[in-house]
N, C-alpha and C positions, 0 to 999 in steps of 0.2 A: 682131492682136485680144486675145492674152491678156495684151499689158503693158496693157490697158486694163481690165481686169478687178482687174487688180493694186494698182493703183493705190488704189481705196477703199478696198481692205482695208489696204494697208499705212497707207493716213492713220490709219486706225483704229486698227489696232495701235500706231502712234506715238502715237495718244492716249492711250492705255489704260493704255501703260506710260511717258510723262510722268505722268500721275495718279496713280500707285503709284509712282515715283520721286519725287516730290515729297514722300509723304507719308513714303515711309520717309528724306527726308533731312530732316526735320525737325528743331531743332533748339533746345532750351530749354537756356538757361546754368545751371549749378547756384547753387541760393542757397549765399551764405555767409553764416553767421550770426556769424563770428569778430567778434571787436572787432578793432581796430589793436592793441593791447596783446598777443593771441592770436598773430596775424599775424609779430609783434616776435620772443615768442619761440620760434617754430620758424624764425625767419630770414627771413620775407616783406618785411619792412617794418624800414627803422631809424628809429628818434625822433633827430634832430637838435634840441639844445635848450641854450640859454644858461643853463639853469639849473646849479646843483651839486648834487652827489651827499649824500646826507641820510649822516651820519657813521655810520649803520651801520645792514645790510641785507644782502640776498643780490646779493651783486654781486663781477665781480670787472673791476681796473680795467687793462686791458691794455697801452694806451703814447701818448703824446703823439701826433700826427698832425696835418699841417699840409699845406697846398696854396699854390701861386699859378701864376698866370698872366702870362706876358712877351709876349704878343703879344693877339689882341683877346677878348673877355669879361667876365664881370660877374660880382657875386657869385653868382649862380644857379649859373652854372659852377665853380670853387670850392668850392664844396658839394657838388655833384655827386663832384667829385674825391676828396671829405670822405669819402663815404659809399660810395664805391668801395673806397677805403683800407678802411674801419673792417669791411665786408663781407669784406672778404678778410682779416683779421685772426682773424675770425667772432664783432666786435660785433654788436649788436644797436641800438647806443646812442651817440650823439657827444653828450658833456655838457659846460658850458663852452666850448660854442662862440662864433668869434670872429671877423667879416670885417672891414674894413679898405682899403682905399685906398693904397699907396704907392709911390714911385718905383721902375720897372724899366726898364733899357733893353731893347728900342729905345723901347717904350712912355714917354711920361712921369709914367700913373699905372697901376698894373696891381693888380686882384682878389688879393686876399690872404686865407688862412683856417687858422683852427685851432682844437684841439677834442681832448678826451678821448677815446677808445674805450675802449668798457666793453661789461659782458656783463651785464647784469641777469635774476637769472633768478626773479623775481616779477614777476606781472602788478601787482598791486595797486603796486609801486613802478614800473613803467613807466607805468599811468596817473595817478600822482601826479607822475610829472614831466613832464606831458603839460601844457599853459597855450597861450595864443593865442598866442604868440610859437613856440612849438616847430611844428616839422612832421614826415608821418609820409612817409620816402621809399621 
C-alpha cells in the first residue's frame, strides 16, 4: 500500500525536477561581433589568397610552404594541409597560393599546392587582401 502512495509523489517530484533542470540547462551561444580579420589576428582563422603582399606594411614573411597528395584527394585537401602548416608556423595568412594537378605515383594525377606563410599584424591589411577568390579557414 505504501508503494502506491509513493508513485504519484515520485511522479510529481520527477516532473518538478525535470522542469527545473530544463530551465537550468538553457544554452544561448555567445554572440561574436568579431570580423574575420580580427579572428585572424588572434590566430582563429587563416586567410588563403592568391594575392601578393603589398610592398610595405606591418607583416612578416615566415616561409614558403607546399603540400601534395600522392593518394586520393582533391585541391581542398592540399589547401587544408597548407593551412595546417601555416598555423603550426604561427602564420595568419597564406599569400600567392596556387593549386594544380601533377603526375604522382601511384596516381595518374595528384593535387599539389604552394604558397607563402605570413603573419599580418594590421587588420586593415588583412581585410584589403580579401577578395572573392580568398577563403578564411
